[in-house]
DOKOLDO-681011 format. One record per residue (C-alpha): residue in three letters; x, y, z. Coordinates in Angstrom, 2 decimals, decimal comma. Example, Ala and Ser with C-alpha at 12.3 -4.5 7.8 and 13.67 -1.06 7.14 Angstrom:
% residues 2
<r><residu>ALA</residu><u>12,30</u><v>-4,50</v><w>7,80</w></r>
<r><residu>SER</residu><u>13,67</u><v>-1,06</v><w>7,14</w></r>
This chain:
% residues 210
<r><residu>UNK</residu><u>-0,27</u><v>-0,05</v><w>0,18</w></r>
<r><residu>UNK</residu><u>1,40</u><v>3,51</v><w>-0,60</w></r>
<r><residu>UNK</residu><u>2,06</u><v>5,98</v><w>1,23</w></r>
<r><residu>UNK</residu><u>-1,20</u><v>8,73</v><w>1,87</w></r>
<r><residu>UNK</residu><u>-0,21</u><v>12,18</v><w>0,32</w></r>
<r><residu>UNK</residu><u>-1,60</u><v>14,79</v><w>2,78</w></r>
<r><residu>UNK</residu><u>-4,86</u><v>16,78</v><w>1,79</w></r>
<r><residu>UNK</residu><u>-4,30</u><v>20,55</v><w>2,31</w></r>
<r><residu>UNK</residu><u>-6,65</u><v>21,39</v><w>5,09</w></r>
<r><residu>UNK</residu><u>-9,76</u><v>24,05</v><w>4,14</w></r>
<r><residu>UNK</residu><u>-12,33</u><v>25,71</v><w>6,25</w></r>
<r><residu>UNK</residu><u>-15,74</u><v>25,75</v><w>6,69</w></r>
<r><residu>UNK</residu><u>-17,82</u><v>22,40</v><w>4,95</w></r>
<r><residu>UNK</residu><u>-16,09</u><v>19,78</v><w>2,67</w></r>
<r><residu>UNK</residu><u>-16,11</u><v>20,78</v><w>-1,29</w></r>
<r><residu>UNK</residu><u>-19,20</u><v>19,87</v><w>-3,68</w></r>
<r><residu>UNK</residu><u>-17,15</u><v>19,27</v><w>-6,22</w></r>
<r><residu>UNK</residu><u>-17,28</u><v>15,74</v><w>-6,95</w></r>
<r><residu>UNK</residu><u>-13,87</u><v>14,76</v><w>-7,37</w></r>
<r><residu>UNK</residu><u>-12,63</u><v>16,54</v><w>-4,35</w></r>
<r><residu>UNK</residu><u>-15,24</u><v>14,90</v><w>-2,80</w></r>
<r><residu>UNK</residu><u>-14,18</u><v>11,25</v><w>-3,84</w></r>
<r><residu>UNK</residu><u>-10,21</u><v>11,65</v><w>-3,65</w></r>
<r><residu>UNK</residu><u>-10,80</u><v>12,98</v><w>0,60</w></r>
<r><residu>UNK</residu><u>-13,14</u><v>9,90</v><w>0,95</w></r>
<r><residu>UNK</residu><u>-10,82</u><v>7,30</v><w>-0,85</w></r>
<r><residu>UNK</residu><u>-8,23</u><v>9,12</v><w>1,50</w></r>
<r><residu>UNK</residu><u>-9,64</u><v>8,43</v><w>4,32</w></r>
<r><residu>UNK</residu><u>-10,63</u><v>4,94</v><w>3,55</w></r>
<r><residu>UNK</residu><u>-6,64</u><v>4,10</v><w>2,85</w></r>
<r><residu>UNK</residu><u>-5,61</u><v>6,08</v><w>6,41</w></r>
<r><residu>UNK</residu><u>-8,03</u><v>4,05</v><w>7,75</w></r>
<r><residu>UNK</residu><u>-7,14</u><v>0,94</v><w>6,24</w></r>
<r><residu>UNK</residu><u>-3,28</u><v>1,46</v><w>7,21</w></r>
<r><residu>UNK</residu><u>-4,07</u><v>1,78</v><w>11,18</w></r>
<r><residu>UNK</residu><u>-6,68</u><v>-0,74</v><w>11,79</w></r>
<r><residu>UNK</residu><u>-4,49</u><v>-3,35</v><w>9,56</w></r>
<r><residu>UNK</residu><u>-2,21</u><v>-2,59</v><w>12,65</w></r>
<r><residu>UNK</residu><u>-4,03</u><v>-1,19</v><w>15,26</w></r>
<r><residu>UNK</residu><u>-7,48</u><v>-2,30</v><w>15,24</w></r>
<r><residu>UNK</residu><u>-10,60</u><v>-1,25</v><w>14,80</w></r>
<r><residu>UNK</residu><u>-11,32</u><v>-0,60</v><w>18,78</w></r>
<r><residu>UNK</residu><u>-7,92</u><v>0,71</v><w>19,81</w></r>
<r><residu>UNK</residu><u>-8,19</u><v>2,70</v><w>16,28</w></r>
<r><residu>UNK</residu><u>-10,01</u><v>6,45</v><w>16,85</w></r>
<r><residu>UNK</residu><u>-11,72</u><v>8,50</v><w>14,30</w></r>
<r><residu>UNK</residu><u>-9,38</u><v>11,65</v><w>15,36</w></r>
<r><residu>UNK</residu><u>-6,19</u><v>9,85</v><w>14,38</w></r>
<r><residu>UNK</residu><u>-7,70</u><v>8,95</v><w>11,16</w></r>
<r><residu>UNK</residu><u>-7,82</u><v>12,75</v><w>10,55</w></r>
<r><residu>UNK</residu><u>-4,66</u><v>13,60</v><w>11,49</w></r>
<r><residu>UNK</residu><u>-2,93</u><v>11,20</v><w>9,23</w></r>
<r><residu>UNK</residu><u>-4,69</u><v>12,40</v><w>6,05</w></r>
<r><residu>UNK</residu><u>-5,18</u><v>16,32</v><w>7,74</w></r>
<r><residu>UNK</residu><u>-9,05</u><v>16,90</v><w>7,00</w></r>
<r><residu>UNK</residu><u>-11,23</u><v>18,16</v><w>9,85</w></r>
<r><residu>UNK</residu><u>-13,46</u><v>15,89</v><w>12,05</w></r>
<r><residu>UNK</residu><u>-16,39</u><v>17,37</v><w>9,99</w></r>
<r><residu>UNK</residu><u>-15,59</u><v>15,87</v><w>7,00</w></r>
<r><residu>UNK</residu><u>-15,50</u><v>12,57</v><w>8,92</w></r>
<r><residu>UNK</residu><u>-19,09</u><v>12,53</v><w>9,21</w></r>
<r><residu>UNK</residu><u>-19,41</u><v>14,04</v><w>5,98</w></r>
<r><residu>UNK</residu><u>-18,43</u><v>11,30</v><w>4,23</w></r>
<r><residu>UNK</residu><u>-19,62</u><v>8,65</v><w>7,25</w></r>
<r><residu>UNK</residu><u>-22,27</u><v>9,28</v><w>9,28</w></r>
<r><residu>UNK</residu><u>-21,06</u><v>7,43</v><w>11,71</w></r>
<r><residu>UNK</residu><u>-17,55</u><v>4,84</v><w>13,08</w></r>
<r><residu>UNK</residu><u>-19,89</u><v>1,62</v><w>12,07</w></r>
<r><residu>UNK</residu><u>-20,59</u><v>3,33</v><w>8,79</w></r>
<r><residu>UNK</residu><u>-16,98</u><v>3,96</v><w>8,32</w></r>
<r><residu>UNK</residu><u>-15,91</u><v>0,58</v><w>9,29</w></r>
<r><residu>UNK</residu><u>-18,51</u><v>-1,40</v><w>7,16</w></r>
<r><residu>UNK</residu><u>-17,74</u><v>0,42</v><w>3,65</w></r>
<r><residu>UNK</residu><u>-13,79</u><v>0,12</v><w>4,97</w></r>
<r><residu>UNK</residu><u>-14,15</u><v>-3,85</v><w>4,78</w></r>
<r><residu>UNK</residu><u>-15,34</u><v>-3,71</v><w>1,37</w></r>
<r><residu>UNK</residu><u>-12,63</u><v>-1,22</v><w>0,44</w></r>
<r><residu>UNK</residu><u>-10,25</u><v>-3,64</v><w>1,85</w></r>
<r><residu>UNK</residu><u>-12,00</u><v>-7,35</v><w>0,31</w></r>
<r><residu>UNK</residu><u>-11,82</u><v>-4,98</v><w>-3,05</w></r>
<r><residu>UNK</residu><u>-7,83</u><v>-3,95</v><w>-2,87</w></r>
<r><residu>UNK</residu><u>-7,06</u><v>-7,86</v><w>-1,52</w></r>
<r><residu>UNK</residu><u>-9,57</u><v>-9,10</v><w>-4,05</w></r>
<r><residu>UNK</residu><u>-7,33</u><v>-7,48</v><w>-7,41</w></r>
<r><residu>UNK</residu><u>-4,24</u><v>-8,81</v><w>-5,23</w></r>
<r><residu>UNK</residu><u>-5,66</u><v>-12,87</v><w>-4,96</w></r>
<r><residu>UNK</residu><u>-6,73</u><v>-12,27</v><w>-9,30</w></r>
<r><residu>UNK</residu><u>-3,08</u><v>-11,05</v><w>-9,57</w></r>
<r><residu>UNK</residu><u>-1,68</u><v>-14,21</v><w>-8,35</w></r>
<r><residu>UNK</residu><u>-4,13</u><v>-16,57</v><w>-8,64</w></r>
<r><residu>UNK</residu><u>-5,28</u><v>-16,61</v><w>-11,94</w></r>
<r><residu>UNK</residu><u>-1,88</u><v>-15,60</v><w>-13,46</w></r>
<r><residu>UNK</residu><u>-1,65</u><v>-18,29</v><w>-16,76</w></r>
<r><residu>UNK</residu><u>2,26</u><v>-17,55</v><w>-16,36</w></r>
<r><residu>UNK</residu><u>2,68</u><v>-20,26</v><w>-13,58</w></r>
<r><residu>UNK</residu><u>1,04</u><v>-23,17</v><w>-12,62</w></r>
<r><residu>UNK</residu><u>-2,04</u><v>-23,56</v><w>-9,97</w></r>
<r><residu>UNK</residu><u>0,45</u><v>-24,22</v><w>-7,48</w></r>
<r><residu>UNK</residu><u>3,39</u><v>-21,84</v><w>-8,57</w></r>
<r><residu>UNK</residu><u>0,55</u><v>-19,36</v><w>-7,80</w></r>
<r><residu>UNK</residu><u>-0,30</u><v>-20,05</v><w>-4,55</w></r>
<r><residu>UNK</residu><u>3,54</u><v>-19,77</v><w>-3,46</w></r>
<r><residu>UNK</residu><u>3,85</u><v>-16,56</v><w>-5,68</w></r>
<r><residu>UNK</residu><u>0,70</u><v>-15,44</v><w>-3,05</w></r>
<r><residu>UNK</residu><u>2,48</u><v>-16,31</v><w>-0,23</w></r>
<r><residu>UNK</residu><u>5,94</u><v>-15,51</v><w>-0,81</w></r>
<r><residu>UNK</residu><u>3,78</u><v>-12,23</v><w>-2,12</w></r>
<r><residu>UNK</residu><u>2,85</u><v>-11,49</v><w>1,36</w></r>
<r><residu>UNK</residu><u>5,63</u><v>-12,44</v><w>3,52</w></r>
<r><residu>UNK</residu><u>7,33</u><v>-9,18</v><w>0,78</w></r>
<r><residu>UNK</residu><u>4,35</u><v>-7,02</v><w>2,03</w></r>
<r><residu>UNK</residu><u>4,32</u><v>-8,28</v><w>5,80</w></r>
<r><residu>UNK</residu><u>7,84</u><v>-7,49</v><w>6,02</w></r>
<r><residu>UNK</residu><u>7,86</u><v>-4,55</v><w>5,05</w></r>
<r><residu>UNK</residu><u>5,65</u><v>-2,91</v><w>7,30</w></r>
<r><residu>UNK</residu><u>8,47</u><v>-4,62</v><w>9,63</w></r>
<r><residu>UNK</residu><u>5,11</u><v>-7,80</v><w>10,83</w></r>
<r><residu>UNK</residu><u>3,45</u><v>-4,05</v><w>12,21</w></r>
<r><residu>UNK</residu><u>0,34</u><v>-5,05</v><w>9,69</w></r>
<r><residu>UNK</residu><u>-1,82</u><v>-7,55</v><w>10,07</w></r>
<r><residu>UNK</residu><u>-5,31</u><v>-9,04</v><w>7,50</w></r>
<r><residu>UNK</residu><u>-7,89</u><v>-6,42</v><w>8,53</w></r>
<r><residu>UNK</residu><u>-10,38</u><v>-9,25</v><w>8,12</w></r>
<r><residu>UNK</residu><u>-9,01</u><v>-11,15</v><w>10,21</w></r>
<r><residu>UNK</residu><u>-7,63</u><v>-8,41</v><w>12,47</w></r>
<r><residu>UNK</residu><u>-11,68</u><v>-7,58</v><w>12,41</w></r>
<r><residu>UNK</residu><u>-12,85</u><v>-10,75</v><w>12,98</w></r>
<r><residu>UNK</residu><u>-11,03</u><v>-11,51</v><w>15,73</w></r>
<r><residu>UNK</residu><u>-12,30</u><v>-8,38</v><w>17,45</w></r>
<r><residu>UNK</residu><u>-15,65</u><v>-9,86</v><w>16,66</w></r>
<r><residu>UNK</residu><u>-17,40</u><v>-10,08</v><w>19,85</w></r>
<r><residu>UNK</residu><u>-16,86</u><v>-6,38</v><w>20,64</w></r>
<r><residu>UNK</residu><u>-18,17</u><v>-5,01</v><w>17,21</w></r>
<r><residu>UNK</residu><u>-21,15</u><v>-3,86</v><w>15,81</w></r>
<r><residu>UNK</residu><u>-23,20</u><v>-6,82</v><w>14,30</w></r>
<r><residu>UNK</residu><u>-23,93</u><v>-6,12</v><w>11,38</w></r>
<r><residu>UNK</residu><u>-19,98</u><v>-6,70</v><w>10,72</w></r>
<r><residu>UNK</residu><u>-20,34</u><v>-10,54</v><w>10,85</w></r>
<r><residu>UNK</residu><u>-22,20</u><v>-11,28</v><w>8,04</w></r>
<r><residu>UNK</residu><u>-20,05</u><v>-9,03</v><w>5,99</w></r>
<r><residu>UNK</residu><u>-16,21</u><v>-10,20</v><w>7,14</w></r>
<r><residu>UNK</residu><u>-18,14</u><v>-13,61</v><w>6,69</w></r>
<r><residu>UNK</residu><u>-19,24</u><v>-12,49</v><w>3,27</w></r>
<r><residu>UNK</residu><u>-15,59</u><v>-11,71</v><w>2,41</w></r>
<r><residu>UNK</residu><u>-13,60</u><v>-14,60</v><w>4,11</w></r>
<r><residu>UNK</residu><u>-15,82</u><v>-17,00</v><w>1,35</w></r>
<r><residu>UNK</residu><u>-15,19</u><v>-15,22</v><w>-1,98</w></r>
<r><residu>UNK</residu><u>-11,67</u><v>-15,42</v><w>-0,58</w></r>
<r><residu>UNK</residu><u>-12,14</u><v>-18,63</v><w>-0,21</w></r>
<r><residu>UNK</residu><u>-13,67</u><v>-19,76</v><w>-3,56</w></r>
<r><residu>UNK</residu><u>-10,55</u><v>-17,81</v><w>-5,25</w></r>
<r><residu>UNK</residu><u>-8,72</u><v>-20,93</v><w>-4,11</w></r>
<r><residu>UNK</residu><u>-11,06</u><v>-23,68</v><w>-4,53</w></r>
<r><residu>UNK</residu><u>-10,58</u><v>-23,15</v><w>-7,67</w></r>
<r><residu>UNK</residu><u>-6,75</u><v>-22,51</v><w>-8,21</w></r>
<r><residu>UNK</residu><u>-7,09</u><v>-25,53</v><w>-6,57</w></r>
<r><residu>UNK</residu><u>-9,04</u><v>-27,24</v><w>-9,15</w></r>
<r><residu>UNK</residu><u>-6,82</u><v>-26,58</v><w>-11,78</w></r>
<r><residu>UNK</residu><u>-3,95</u><v>-27,94</v><w>-10,08</w></r>
<r><residu>UNK</residu><u>-6,28</u><v>-30,60</v><w>-9,51</w></r>
<r><residu>UNK</residu><u>-6,72</u><v>-30,93</v><w>-13,53</w></r>
<r><residu>UNK</residu><u>-2,67</u><v>-30,44</v><w>-14,26</w></r>
<r><residu>UNK</residu><u>-2,56</u><v>-33,39</v><w>-12,08</w></r>
<r><residu>UNK</residu><u>-0,29</u><v>-30,96</v><w>-9,67</w></r>
<r><residu>UNK</residu><u>-2,77</u><v>-32,36</v><w>-6,66</w></r>
<r><residu>UNK</residu><u>-4,35</u><v>-35,64</v><w>-5,33</w></r>
<r><residu>UNK</residu><u>-7,27</u><v>-36,64</v><w>-6,82</w></r>
<r><residu>UNK</residu><u>-8,44</u><v>-37,05</v><w>-3,52</w></r>
<r><residu>UNK</residu><u>-7,86</u><v>-32,97</v><w>-2,41</w></r>
<r><residu>UNK</residu><u>-11,31</u><v>-31,99</v><w>-1,64</w></r>
<r><residu>UNK</residu><u>-11,55</u><v>-28,48</v><w>-2,75</w></r>
<r><residu>UNK</residu><u>-13,63</u><v>-26,64</v><w>-1,15</w></r>
<r><residu>UNK</residu><u>-12,67</u><v>-27,60</v><w>2,51</w></r>
<r><residu>UNK</residu><u>-9,04</u><v>-27,11</v><w>0,94</w></r>
<r><residu>UNK</residu><u>-9,53</u><v>-23,85</v><w>0,40</w></r>
<r><residu>UNK</residu><u>-12,01</u><v>-23,42</v><w>3,36</w></r>
<r><residu>UNK</residu><u>-8,63</u><v>-25,21</v><w>5,35</w></r>
<r><residu>UNK</residu><u>-6,51</u><v>-22,61</v><w>3,84</w></r>
<r><residu>UNK</residu><u>-7,49</u><v>-19,14</v><w>5,17</w></r>
<r><residu>UNK</residu><u>-8,36</u><v>-20,74</v><w>8,81</w></r>
<r><residu>UNK</residu><u>-4,74</u><v>-21,71</v><w>9,02</w></r>
<r><residu>UNK</residu><u>-2,97</u><v>-18,47</v><w>6,30</w></r>
<r><residu>UNK</residu><u>-5,41</u><v>-16,35</v><w>9,48</w></r>
<r><residu>UNK</residu><u>-3,48</u><v>-18,11</v><w>12,25</w></r>
<r><residu>UNK</residu><u>0,30</u><v>-17,40</v><w>10,78</w></r>
<r><residu>UNK</residu><u>-0,34</u><v>-14,13</v><w>10,17</w></r>
<r><residu>UNK</residu><u>-1,26</u><v>-13,27</v><w>13,56</w></r>
<r><residu>UNK</residu><u>1,50</u><v>-15,53</v><w>14,76</w></r>
<r><residu>UNK</residu><u>3,71</u><v>-13,64</v><w>12,02</w></r>
<r><residu>UNK</residu><u>2,42</u><v>-10,37</v><w>13,49</w></r>
<r><residu>UNK</residu><u>3,13</u><v>-11,77</v><w>16,88</w></r>
<r><residu>UNK</residu><u>6,41</u><v>-12,34</v><w>16,60</w></r>
<r><residu>UNK</residu><u>7,25</u><v>-10,05</v><w>13,84</w></r>
<r><residu>UNK</residu><u>9,25</u><v>-12,49</v><w>11,81</w></r>
<r><residu>UNK</residu><u>7,59</u><v>-14,90</v><w>8,65</w></r>
<r><residu>UNK</residu><u>8,64</u><v>-18,31</v><w>9,99</w></r>
<r><residu>UNK</residu><u>4,98</u><v>-18,72</v><w>10,75</w></r>
<r><residu>UNK</residu><u>4,44</u><v>-17,74</v><w>7,03</w></r>
<r><residu>UNK</residu><u>6,98</u><v>-20,31</v><w>5,86</w></r>
<r><residu>UNK</residu><u>6,30</u><v>-22,74</v><w>7,71</w></r>
<r><residu>UNK</residu><u>1,93</u><v>-23,25</v><w>7,45</w></r>
<r><residu>UNK</residu><u>2,64</u><v>-22,21</v><w>3,62</w></r>
<r><residu>UNK</residu><u>5,04</u><v>-25,44</v><w>3,40</w></r>
<r><residu>UNK</residu><u>2,39</u><v>-27,47</v><w>5,31</w></r>
<r><residu>UNK</residu><u>-0,39</u><v>-26,93</v><w>3,13</w></r>
<r><residu>UNK</residu><u>1,04</u><v>-27,00</v><w>0,33</w></r>
<r><residu>UNK</residu><u>2,49</u><v>-30,27</v><w>1,73</w></r>
<r><residu>UNK</residu><u>-1,00</u><v>-31,96</v><w>2,63</w></r>
<r><residu>UNK</residu><u>-2,26</u><v>-31,52</v><w>-0,93</w></r>
<r><residu>UNK</residu><u>0,33</u><v>-34,15</v><w>-2,58</w></r>
């Protein structure tokens, strides 16, 4: 994720120009994505997000009616960002299906290392906080995980067709297991500030497919 360009503070209400509206709203979402992947929803305040972007507090409530609304839109924003990343790797026809999974895993390790393993997965972070979050978050988070699961499932089905994994592998169940294990590995990598958990899980998972 790229750093957020600071938006010059303006007096009064947010600009009516639609381009400015979209730019400011996206900057707030980007700021939220960066802070929540590191600190989580409960520990991140609106003021902190606003300081990073450089807009007045009134602007936040112009774009989002509440922190809950912001959180729900942020899940969609992150989901879109991560879906693009998954498609980039899992549909790469220049690689075999298993090589696509490996490439995704290696990119994730490098991405976490870039931020010294301080940032994890926004959806995973929110899932861990679910007991303290508004109930509408639950259905949206489950939908995101199902979407990601389906993408891995299709990659595994392609791997089976290519003879890279055992015919006995249940691709749907294995895709489910991938995300259960992967999110745990991301949490452990963030905790330990090193890639060992991600590397160990990736190796274990791929070996289990043979």
